ZAZA-793042 format. One record per residue: residue in one letter; x, y, z of N, C-alpha, C in turn. Coordinates in nm, 3 decimals, always signed. Each point is the difference from the previous one (the first is absolute). Layout:
BEGIN
<doba><aa>a</aa><n_c1>X</n_c1><n_c2>Y</n_c2><n_c3>Z</n_c3><ca_c1>X</ca_c1><ca_c2>Y</ca_c2><ca_c3>Z</ca_c3><c_c1>X</c_c1><c_c2>Y</c_c2><c_c3>Z</c_c3></doba>
...
END
This chain:
BEGIN
<doba><aa>x</aa><n_c1>+0.099</n_c1><n_c2>+0.056</n_c2><n_c3>+0.857</n_c3><ca_c1>+0.036</ca_c1><ca_c2>-0.141</ca_c2><ca_c3>-0.018</ca_c3><c_c1>-0.069</c_c1><c_c2>-0.055</c_c2><c_c3>-0.126</c_c3></doba>
<doba><aa>x</aa><n_c1>+0.073</n_c1><n_c2>-0.071</n_c2><n_c3>-0.078</n_c3><ca_c1>-0.054</ca_c1><ca_c2>-0.055</ca_c2><ca_c3>-0.123</ca_c3><c_c1>-0.084</c_c1><c_c2>-0.124</c_c2><c_c3>+0.028</c_c3></doba>
<doba><aa>x</aa><n_c1>-0.107</n_c1><n_c2>-0.011</n_c2><n_c3>-0.073</n_c3><ca_c1>-0.088</ca_c1><ca_c2>-0.115</ca_c2><ca_c3>+0.016</ca_c3><c_c1>+0.023</c_c1><c_c2>-0.098</c_c2><c_c3>-0.113</c_c3></doba>
<doba><aa>x</aa><n_c1>-0.013</n_c1><n_c2>-0.127</n_c2><n_c3>+0.035</n_c3><ca_c1>+0.009</ca_c1><ca_c2>-0.104</ca_c2><ca_c3>-0.102</ca_c3><c_c1>-0.128</c_c1><c_c2>+0.002</c_c2><c_c3>-0.082</c_c3></doba>
<doba><aa>x</aa><n_c1>+0.003</n_c1><n_c2>-0.057</n_c2><n_c3>-0.120</n_c3><ca_c1>-0.123</ca_c1><ca_c2>-0.008</ca_c2><ca_c3>-0.080</ca_c3><c_c1>-0.115</c_c1><c_c2>-0.066</c_c2><c_c3>+0.077</c_c3></doba>
<doba><aa>x</aa><n_c1>+0.031</n_c1><n_c2>-0.104</n_c2><n_c3>+0.076</n_c3><ca_c1>-0.104</ca_c1><ca_c2>-0.068</ca_c2><ca_c3>+0.078</ca_c3><c_c1>-0.065</c_c1><c_c2>+0.090</c_c2><c_c3>+0.103</c_c3></doba>
<doba><aa>x</aa><n_c1>+0.082</n_c1><n_c2>+0.084</n_c2><n_c3>+0.066</n_c3><ca_c1>-0.054</ca_c1><ca_c2>+0.093</ca_c2><ca_c3>+0.100</ca_c3><c_c1>-0.091</c_c1><c_c2>+0.103</c_c2><c_c3>-0.067</c_c3></doba>
<doba><aa>x</aa><n_c1>+0.042</n_c1><n_c2>+0.048</n_c2><n_c3>-0.116</n_c3><ca_c1>-0.082</ca_c1><ca_c2>+0.097</ca_c2><ca_c3>-0.074</ca_c3><c_c1>-0.133</c_c1><c_c2>-0.064</c_c2><c_c3>-0.041</c_c3></doba>
<doba><aa>x</aa><n_c1>+0.007</n_c1><n_c2>-0.122</n_c2><n_c3>-0.049</n_c3><ca_c1>-0.121</ca_c1><ca_c2>-0.072</ca_c2><ca_c3>-0.039</ca_c3><c_c1>-0.095</c_c1><c_c2>-0.013</c_c2><c_c3>+0.119</c_c3></doba>
<doba><aa>x</aa><n_c1>+0.054</n_c1><n_c2>-0.038</n_c2><n_c3>+0.115</n_c3><ca_c1>-0.083</ca_c1><ca_c2>-0.016</ca_c2><ca_c3>+0.121</ca_c3><c_c1>-0.069</c_c1><c_c2>+0.131</c_c2><c_c3>+0.035</c_c3></doba>
<doba><aa>x</aa><n_c1>+0.076</n_c1><n_c2>+0.111</n_c2><n_c3>-0.001</n_c3><ca_c1>-0.058</ca_c1><ca_c2>+0.129</ca_c2><ca_c3>+0.034</ca_c3><c_c1>-0.112</c_c1><c_c2>+0.039</c_c2><c_c3>-0.095</c_c3></doba>
<doba><aa>x</aa><n_c1>+0.024</n_c1><n_c2>-0.017</n_c2><n_c3>-0.130</n_c3><ca_c1>-0.103</ca_c1><ca_c2>+0.034</ca_c2><ca_c3>-0.099</ca_c3><c_c1>-0.122</c_c1><c_c2>-0.089</c_c2><c_c3>+0.019</c_c3></doba>
<doba><aa>x</aa><n_c1>+0.025</n_c1><n_c2>-0.130</n_c2><n_c3>+0.017</n_c3><ca_c1>-0.111</ca_c1><ca_c2>-0.095</ca_c2><ca_c3>+0.019</ca_c3><c_c1>-0.085</c_c1><c_c2>+0.039</c_c2><c_c3>+0.119</c_c3></doba>
<doba><aa>x</aa><n_c1>+0.065</n_c1><n_c2>+0.028</n_c2><n_c3>+0.113</n_c3><ca_c1>-0.074</ca_c1><ca_c2>+0.036</ca_c2><ca_c3>+0.122</ca_c3><c_c1>-0.074</c_c1><c_c2>+0.132</c_c2><c_c3>-0.016</c_c3></doba>
<doba><aa>x</aa><n_c1>+0.064</n_c1><n_c2>+0.097</n_c2><n_c3>-0.068</n_c3><ca_c1>-0.063</ca_c1><ca_c2>+0.131</ca_c2><ca_c3>-0.017</ca_c3><c_c1>-0.127</c_c1><c_c2>-0.010</c_c2><c_c3>-0.085</c_c3></doba>
<doba><aa>x</aa><n_c1>-0.007</n_c1><n_c2>-0.102</n_c2><n_c3>-0.083</n_c3><ca_c1>-0.117</ca_c1><ca_c2>-0.020</ca_c2><ca_c3>-0.085</ca_c3><c_c1>-0.101</c_c1><c_c2>-0.096</c_c2><c_c3>+0.063</c_c3></doba>
<doba><aa>x</aa><n_c1>+0.030</n_c1><n_c2>-0.050</n_c2><n_c3>+0.120</n_c3><ca_c1>-0.093</ca_c1><ca_c2>-0.088</ca_c2><ca_c3>+0.069</ca_c3><c_c1>-0.009</c_c1><c_c2>-0.139</c_c2><c_c3>-0.061</c_c3></doba>
<doba><aa>x</aa><n_c1>+0.106</n_c1><n_c2>-0.042</n_c2><n_c3>-0.068</n_c3><ca_c1>+0.002</ca_c1><ca_c2>-0.131</ca_c2><ca_c3>-0.065</ca_c3><c_c1>+0.070</c_c1><c_c2>-0.100</c_c2><c_c3>+0.091</c_c3></doba>
<doba><aa>x</aa><n_c1>-0.059</n_c1><n_c2>-0.116</n_c2><n_c3>+0.017</n_c3><ca_c1>+0.059</ca_c1><ca_c2>-0.100</ca_c2><ca_c3>+0.089</ca_c3><c_c1>+0.109</c_c1><c_c2>-0.082</c_c2><c_c3>-0.070</c_c3></doba>
<doba><aa>x</aa><n_c1>+0.088</n_c1><n_c2>-0.053</n_c2><n_c3>+0.081</n_c3><ca_c1>+0.104</ca_c1><ca_c2>-0.089</ca_c2><ca_c3>-0.052</ca_c3><c_c1>-0.064</c_c1><c_c2>-0.127</c_c2><c_c3>-0.056</c_c3></doba>
<doba><aa>x</aa><n_c1>-0.109</n_c1><n_c2>-0.044</n_c2><n_c3>+0.059</n_c3><ca_c1>-0.071</ca_c1><ca_c2>-0.119</ca_c2><ca_c3>-0.049</ca_c3><c_c1>-0.051</c_c1><c_c2>+0.023</c_c2><c_c3>-0.141</c_c3></doba>
<doba><aa>x</aa><n_c1>-0.057</n_c1><n_c2>+0.118</n_c2><n_c3>-0.026</n_c3><ca_c1>-0.048</ca_c1><ca_c2>+0.034</ca_c2><ca_c3>-0.134</ca_c3><c_c1>+0.116</c_c1><c_c2>-0.003</c_c2><c_c3>-0.099</c_c3></doba>
<doba><aa>x</aa><n_c1>+0.111</n_c1><n_c2>+0.064</n_c2><n_c3>+0.038</n_c3><ca_c1>+0.117</ca_c1><ca_c2>+0.005</ca_c2><ca_c3>-0.089</ca_c3><c_c1>+0.051</c_c1><c_c2>-0.140</c_c2><c_c3>-0.030</c_c3></doba>
<doba><aa>x</aa><n_c1>+0.013</n_c1><n_c2>-0.080</n_c2><n_c3>+0.104</n_c3><ca_c1>+0.053</ca_c1><ca_c2>-0.136</ca_c2><ca_c3>-0.016</ca_c3><c_c1>-0.088</c_c1><c_c2>-0.080</c_c2><c_c3>-0.097</c_c3></doba>
<doba><aa>x</aa><n_c1>-0.131</n_c1><n_c2>+0.008</n_c2><n_c3>+0.017</n_c3><ca_c1>-0.091</ca_c1><ca_c2>-0.075</ca_c2><ca_c3>-0.088</ca_c3><c_c1>+0.010</c_c1><c_c2>+0.049</c_c2><c_c3>-0.143</c_c3></doba>
<doba><aa>x</aa><n_c1>+0.000</n_c1><n_c2>+0.132</n_c2><n_c3>-0.021</n_c3><ca_c1>+0.005</ca_c1><ca_c2>+0.056</ca_c2><ca_c3>-0.134</ca_c3><c_c1>+0.132</c_c1><c_c2>-0.032</c_c2><c_c3>-0.070</c_c3></doba>
<doba><aa>x</aa><n_c1>+0.108</n_c1><n_c2>-0.012</n_c2><n_c3>+0.076</n_c3><ca_c1>+0.131</ca_c1><ca_c2>-0.028</ca_c2><ca_c3>-0.057</ca_c3><c_c1>+0.027</c_c1><c_c2>-0.150</c_c2><c_c3>-0.015</c_c3></doba>
<doba><aa>x</aa><n_c1>-0.093</n_c1><n_c2>-0.082</n_c2><n_c3>+0.047</n_c3><ca_c1>+0.012</ca_c1><ca_c2>-0.144</ca_c2><ca_c3>-0.017</ca_c3><c_c1>+0.081</c_c1><c_c2>-0.073</c_c2><c_c3>+0.106</c_c3></doba>
<doba><aa>x</aa><n_c1>+0.024</n_c1><n_c2>+0.066</n_c2><n_c3>+0.113</n_c3><ca_c1>+0.071</ca_c1><ca_c2>-0.068</ca_c2><ca_c3>+0.109</ca_c3><c_c1>-0.096</c_c1><c_c2>-0.095</c_c2><c_c3>+0.070</c_c3></doba>
<doba><aa>x</aa><n_c1>+0.051</n_c1><n_c2>-0.116</n_c2><n_c3>+0.038</n_c3><ca_c1>-0.083</ca_c1><ca_c2>-0.097</ca_c2><ca_c3>+0.072</ca_c3><c_c1>-0.018</c_c1><c_c2>+0.040</c_c2><c_c3>+0.146</c_c3></doba>
<doba><aa>x</aa><n_c1>+0.099</n_c1><n_c2>+0.072</n_c2><n_c3>+0.054</n_c3><ca_c1>-0.005</ca_c1><ca_c2>+0.043</ca_c2><ca_c3>+0.140</ca_c3><c_c1>+0.033</c_c1><c_c2>+0.148</c_c2><c_c3>+0.011</c_c3></doba>
<doba><aa>x</aa><n_c1>-0.068</n_c1><n_c2>+0.068</n_c2><n_c3>+0.092</n_c3><ca_c1>+0.027</ca_c1><ca_c2>+0.142</ca_c2><ca_c3>+0.023</ca_c3><c_c1>+0.143</c_c1><c_c2>+0.020</c_c2><c_c3>+0.047</c_c3></doba>
<doba><aa>x</aa><n_c1>+0.054</n_c1><n_c2>-0.099</n_c2><n_c3>+0.072</n_c3><ca_c1>+0.137</ca_c1><ca_c2>+0.012</ca_c2><ca_c3>+0.050</ca_c3><c_c1>+0.100</c_c1><c_c2>+0.016</c_c2><c_c3>-0.114</c_c3></doba>
<doba><aa>x</aa><n_c1>-0.029</n_c1><n_c2>-0.061</n_c2><n_c3>-0.114</n_c3><ca_c1>+0.088</ca_c1><ca_c2>+0.016</ca_c2><ca_c3>-0.117</ca_c3><c_c1>+0.000</c_c1><c_c2>+0.144</c_c2><c_c3>-0.049</c_c3></doba>
<doba><aa>x</aa><n_c1>-0.117</n_c1><n_c2>+0.062</n_c2><n_c3>+0.002</n_c3><ca_c1>-0.009</ca_c1><ca_c2>+0.140</ca_c2><ca_c3>-0.039</ca_c3><c_c1>+0.072</c_c1><c_c2>+0.089</c_c2><c_c3>+0.102</c_c3></doba>
<doba><aa>x</aa><n_c1>-0.016</n_c1><n_c2>-0.031</n_c2><n_c3>+0.128</n_c3><ca_c1>+0.068</ca_c1><ca_c2>+0.078</ca_c2><ca_c3>+0.104</ca_c3><c_c1>+0.152</c_c1><c_c2>-0.005</c_c2><c_c3>-0.015</c_c3></doba>
<doba><aa>x</aa><n_c1>+0.054</n_c1><n_c2>-0.113</n_c2><n_c3>-0.045</n_c3><ca_c1>+0.145</ca_c1><ca_c2>-0.010</ca_c2><ca_c3>-0.022</ca_c3><c_c1>+0.046</c_c1><c_c2>+0.102</c_c2><c_c3>-0.103</c_c3></doba>
<doba><aa>x</aa><n_c1>-0.084</n_c1><n_c2>+0.025</n_c2><n_c3>-0.099</n_c3><ca_c1>+0.030</ca_c1><ca_c2>+0.100</ca_c2><ca_c3>-0.102</ca_c3><c_c1>+0.003</c_c1><c_c2>+0.140</c_c2><c_c3>+0.063</c_c3></doba>
<doba><aa>x</aa><n_c1>-0.101</n_c1><n_c2>+0.032</n_c2><n_c3>+0.079</n_c3><ca_c1>-0.004</ca_c1><ca_c2>+0.132</ca_c2><ca_c3>+0.065</ca_c3><c_c1>+0.112</c_c1><c_c2>+0.018</c_c2><c_c3>+0.101</c_c3></doba>
<doba><aa>x</aa><n_c1>+0.039</n_c1><n_c2>-0.109</n_c2><n_c3>+0.064</n_c3><ca_c1>+0.105</ca_c1><ca_c2>+0.008</ca_c2><ca_c3>+0.102</ca_c3><c_c1>+0.141</c_c1><c_c2>-0.004</c_c2><c_c3>-0.059</c_c3></doba>
<doba><aa>x</aa><n_c1>+0.009</n_c1><n_c2>-0.017</n_c2><n_c3>-0.130</n_c3><ca_c1>+0.131</ca_c1><ca_c2>-0.004</ca_c2><ca_c3>-0.064</ca_c3><c_c1>+0.070</c_c1><c_c2>-0.133</c_c2><c_c3>+0.011</c_c3></doba>
<doba><aa>x</aa><n_c1>-0.072</n_c1><n_c2>-0.102</n_c2><n_c3>+0.041</n_c3><ca_c1>+0.059</ca_c1><ca_c2>-0.134</ca_c2><ca_c3>+0.014</ca_c3><c_c1>+0.002</c_c1><c_c2>-0.075</c_c2><c_c3>-0.132</c_c3></doba>
<doba><aa>x</aa><n_c1>-0.080</n_c1><n_c2>+0.046</n_c2><n_c3>-0.097</n_c3><ca_c1>+0.006</ca_c1><ca_c2>-0.057</ca_c2><ca_c3>-0.134</ca_c3><c_c1>+0.005</c_c1><c_c2>+0.116</c_c2><c_c3>-0.100</c_c3></doba>
<doba><aa>x</aa><n_c1>+0.070</n_c1><n_c2>-0.021</n_c2><n_c3>-0.108</n_c3><ca_c1>+0.020</ca_c1><ca_c2>+0.106</ca_c2><ca_c3>-0.099</ca_c3><c_c1>-0.127</c_c1><c_c2>+0.027</c_c2><c_c3>-0.078</c_c3></doba>
<doba><aa>x</aa><n_c1>-0.016</n_c1><n_c2>+0.124</n_c2><n_c3>-0.040</n_c3><ca_c1>-0.114</ca_c1><ca_c2>+0.040</ca_c2><ca_c3>-0.082</ca_c3><c_c1>+0.048</c_c1><c_c2>+0.009</c_c2><c_c3>-0.145</c_c3></doba>
<doba><aa>x</aa><n_c1>-0.056</n_c1><n_c2>-0.083</n_c2><n_c3>-0.084</n_c3><ca_c1>+0.034</ca_c1><ca_c2>+0.007</ca_c2><ca_c3>-0.142</ca_c3><c_c1>-0.072</c_c1><c_c2>+0.121</c_c2><c_c3>-0.061</c_c3></doba>
<doba><aa>x</aa><n_c1>+0.048</n_c1><n_c2>+0.045</n_c2><n_c3>-0.113</n_c3><ca_c1>-0.065</ca_c1><ca_c2>+0.112</ca_c2><ca_c3>-0.067</ca_c3><c_c1>-0.143</c_c1><c_c2>-0.037</c_c2><c_c3>-0.038</c_c3></doba>
<doba><aa>x</aa><n_c1>-0.019</n_c1><n_c2>-0.122</n_c2><n_c3>-0.046</n_c3><ca_c1>-0.135</ca_c1><ca_c2>-0.046</ca_c2><ca_c3>-0.036</ca_c3><c_c1>-0.093</c_c1><c_c2>+0.005</c_c2><c_c3>+0.120</c_c3></doba>
<doba><aa>x</aa><n_c1>+0.048</n_c1><n_c2>-0.048</n_c2><n_c3>+0.115</n_c3><ca_c1>-0.082</ca_c1><ca_c2>+0.001</ca_c2><ca_c3>+0.122</ca_c3><c_c1>-0.026</c_c1><c_c2>+0.144</c_c2><c_c3>+0.045</c_c3></doba>
<doba><aa>x</aa><n_c1>+0.101</n_c1><n_c2>+0.085</n_c2><n_c3>-0.011</n_c3><ca_c1>-0.016</ca_c1><ca_c2>+0.141</ca_c2><ca_c3>+0.037</ca_c3><c_c1>-0.107</c_c1><c_c2>+0.066</c_c2><c_c3>-0.086</c_c3></doba>
<doba><aa>x</aa><n_c1>-0.002</n_c1><n_c2>-0.032</n_c2><n_c3>-0.129</n_c3><ca_c1>-0.102</ca_c1><ca_c2>+0.056</ca_c2><ca_c3>-0.089</ca_c3><c_c1>-0.139</c_c1><c_c2>-0.048</c_c2><c_c3>+0.038</c_c3></doba>
<doba><aa>x</aa><n_c1>-0.012</n_c1><n_c2>-0.128</n_c2><n_c3>+0.037</n_c3><ca_c1>-0.131</ca_c1><ca_c2>-0.053</ca_c2><ca_c3>+0.042</ca_c3><c_c1>-0.048</c_c1><c_c2>+0.071</c_c2><c_c3>+0.126</c_c3></doba>
<doba><aa>x</aa><n_c1>+0.093</n_c1><n_c2>+0.020</n_c2><n_c3>+0.094</n_c3><ca_c1>-0.035</ca_c1><ca_c2>+0.068</ca_c2><ca_c3>+0.126</ca_c3><c_c1>-0.040</c_c1><c_c2>+0.144</c_c2><c_c3>-0.028</c_c3></doba>
<doba><aa>x</aa><n_c1>+0.077</n_c1><n_c2>+0.067</n_c2><n_c3>-0.085</n_c3><ca_c1>-0.031</ca_c1><ca_c2>+0.140</ca_c2><ca_c3>-0.035</ca_c3><c_c1>-0.140</c_c1><c_c2>+0.010</c_c2><c_c3>-0.061</c_c3></doba>
<doba><aa>x</aa><n_c1>-0.035</n_c1><n_c2>-0.094</n_c2><n_c3>-0.087</n_c3><ca_c1>-0.133</ca_c1><ca_c2>-0.001</ca_c2><ca_c3>-0.060</ca_c3><c_c1>-0.109</c_c1><c_c2>-0.018</c_c2><c_c3>+0.107</c_c3></doba>
<doba><aa>x</aa><n_c1>+0.023</n_c1><n_c2>-0.091</n_c2><n_c3>+0.092</n_c3><ca_c1>-0.099</ca_c1><ca_c2>-0.024</ca_c2><ca_c3>+0.107</ca_c3><c_c1>-0.016</c_c1><c_c2>+0.122</c_c2><c_c3>+0.090</c_c3></doba>
<doba><aa>x</aa><n_c1>+0.111</n_c1><n_c2>+0.071</n_c2><n_c3>+0.023</n_c3><ca_c1>-0.004</ca_c1><ca_c2>+0.117</ca_c2><ca_c3>+0.088</ca_c3><c_c1>-0.030</c_c1><c_c2>+0.129</c_c2><c_c3>-0.076</c_c3></doba>
<doba><aa>x</aa><n_c1>-0.010</n_c1><n_c2>-0.012</n_c2><n_c3>-0.133</n_c3><ca_c1>-0.029</ca_c1><ca_c2>+0.115</ca_c2><ca_c3>-0.085</ca_c3><c_c1>+0.105</c_c1><c_c2>+0.112</c_c2><c_c3>+0.016</c_c3></doba>
<doba><aa>x</aa><n_c1>+0.127</n_c1><n_c2>-0.040</n_c2><n_c3>-0.004</n_c3><ca_c1>+0.112</ca_c1><ca_c2>+0.095</ca_c2><ca_c3>+0.006</ca_c3><c_c1>+0.101</c_c1><c_c2>-0.037</c_c2><c_c3>-0.108</c_c3></doba>
<doba><aa>x</aa><n_c1>+0.093</n_c1><n_c2>+0.090</n_c2><n_c3>-0.025</n_c3><ca_c1>+0.107</ca_c1><ca_c2>-0.028</ca_c2><ca_c3>-0.096</ca_c3><c_c1>+0.107</c_c1><c_c2>-0.084</c_c2><c_c3>+0.069</c_c3></doba>
<doba><aa>x</aa><n_c1>+0.052</n_c1><n_c2>-0.098</n_c2><n_c3>-0.070</n_c3><ca_c1>+0.099</ca_c1><ca_c2>-0.091</ca_c2><ca_c3>+0.057</ca_c3><c_c1>+0.125</c_c1><c_c2>+0.074</c_c2><c_c3>+0.048</c_c3></doba>
<doba><aa>x</aa><n_c1>+0.031</n_c1><n_c2>+0.115</n_c2><n_c3>-0.058</n_c3><ca_c1>+0.119</ca_c1><ca_c2>+0.074</ca_c2><ca_c3>+0.040</ca_c3><c_c1>-0.009</c_c1><c_c2>+0.049</c_c2><c_c3>+0.145</c_c3></doba>
<doba><aa>x</aa><n_c1>-0.121</n_c1><n_c2>+0.011</n_c2><n_c3>+0.055</n_c3><ca_c1>-0.016</ca_c1><ca_c2>+0.040</ca_c2><ca_c3>+0.140</ca_c3><c_c1>+0.075</c_c1><c_c2>-0.093</c_c2><c_c3>+0.095</c_c3></doba>
<doba><aa>x</aa><n_c1>+0.006</n_c1><n_c2>-0.128</n_c2><n_c3>-0.035</n_c3><ca_c1>+0.060</ca_c1><ca_c2>-0.099</ca_c2><ca_c3>+0.088</ca_c3><c_c1>+0.153</c_c1><c_c2>+0.013</c_c2><c_c3>+0.005</c_c3></doba>
<doba><aa>x</aa><n_c1>+0.057</n_c1><n_c2>+0.056</n_c2><n_c3>-0.105</n_c3><ca_c1>+0.145</ca_c1><ca_c2>+0.003</ca_c2><ca_c3>-0.012</ca_c3><c_c1>+0.056</c_c1><c_c2>+0.142</c_c2><c_c3>+0.001</c_c3></doba>
<doba><aa>x</aa><n_c1>-0.082</n_c1><n_c2>+0.100</n_c2><n_c3>+0.027</n_c3><ca_c1>+0.042</ca_c1><ca_c2>+0.140</ca_c2><ca_c3>-0.009</ca_c3><c_c1>+0.121</c_c1><c_c2>+0.030</c_c2><c_c3>+0.089</c_c3></doba>
<doba><aa>x</aa><n_c1>+0.000</n_c1><n_c2>-0.046</n_c2><n_c3>+0.124</n_c3><ca_c1>+0.113</ca_c1><ca_c2>+0.031</ca_c2><ca_c3>+0.089</ca_c3><c_c1>+0.127</c_c1><c_c2>-0.071</c_c2><c_c3>-0.047</c_c3></doba>
<doba><aa>x</aa><n_c1>-0.014</n_c1><n_c2>-0.122</n_c2><n_c3>-0.054</n_c3><ca_c1>+0.117</ca_c1><ca_c2>-0.071</ca_c2><ca_c3>-0.053</ca_c3><c_c1>+0.059</c_c1><c_c2>+0.076</c_c2><c_c3>-0.118</c_c3></doba>
<doba><aa>x</aa><n_c1>-0.086</n_c1><n_c2>+0.054</n_c2><n_c3>-0.087</n_c3><ca_c1>+0.048</ca_c1><ca_c2>+0.073</ca_c2><ca_c3>-0.116</ca_c3><c_c1>+0.069</c_c1><c_c2>+0.129</c_c2><c_c3>+0.040</c_c3></doba>
<doba><aa>x</aa><n_c1>-0.054</n_c1><n_c2>+0.070</n_c2><n_c3>+0.102</n_c3><ca_c1>+0.064</ca_c1><ca_c2>+0.122</ca_c2><ca_c3>+0.048</ca_c3><c_c1>+0.139</c_c1><c_c2>-0.030</c_c2><c_c3>+0.054</c_c3></doba>
<doba><aa>x</aa><n_c1>+0.011</n_c1><n_c2>-0.109</n_c2><n_c3>+0.076</n_c3><ca_c1>+0.131</ca_c1><ca_c2>-0.038</ca_c2><ca_c3>+0.055</ca_c3><c_c1>+0.100</c_c1><c_c2>-0.029</c_c2><c_c3>-0.110</c_c3></doba>
<doba><aa>x</aa><n_c1>-0.045</n_c1><n_c2>-0.070</n_c2><n_c3>-0.104</n_c3><ca_c1>+0.090</ca_c1><ca_c2>-0.033</ca_c2><ca_c3>-0.111</ca_c3><c_c1>+0.049</c_c1><c_c2>+0.128</c_c2><c_c3>-0.069</c_c3></doba>
<doba><aa>x</aa><n_c1>-0.087</n_c1><n_c2>+0.096</n_c2><n_c3>-0.015</n_c3><ca_c1>+0.040</ca_c1><ca_c2>+0.126</ca_c2><ca_c3>-0.065</ca_c3><c_c1>+0.100</c_c1><c_c2>+0.075</c_c2><c_c3>+0.087</c_c3></doba>
<doba><aa>x</aa><n_c1>-0.018</n_c1><n_c2>-0.001</n_c2><n_c3>+0.132</n_c3><ca_c1>+0.092</ca_c1><ca_c2>+0.068</ca_c2><ca_c3>+0.090</ca_c3><c_c1>+0.140</c_c1><c_c2>-0.061</c_c2><c_c3>-0.008</c_c3></doba>
<doba><aa>x</aa><n_c1>+0.006</n_c1><n_c2>-0.132</n_c2><n_c3>-0.013</n_c3><ca_c1>+0.130</ca_c1><ca_c2>-0.069</ca_c2><ca_c3>-0.004</ca_c3><c_c1>+0.069</c_c1><c_c2>+0.016</c_c2><c_c3>-0.135</c_c3></doba>
<doba><aa>x</aa><n_c1>-0.076</n_c1><n_c2>+0.028</n_c2><n_c3>-0.104</n_c3><ca_c1>+0.058</ca_c1><ca_c2>+0.008</ca_c2><ca_c3>-0.135</ca_c3><c_c1>+0.084</c_c1><c_c2>+0.125</c_c2><c_c3>-0.018</c_c3></doba>
END
């Protein structure tokens, strides 16, 4: 099953022991619930925001979209 970018971000964040509260504060969200909407797919992730998240998690931004890119190649 393919994961959304938000689901991938959540998995990476949890695997590194980073809290959603830490992420929300570093990304400038006033409420953790706003950050959770991003992970839950309820709000879109801009490329700029994805890059900020990737930097905080110390991963390449392409990790978040890898399954989407594979699907696009299969359909092409």
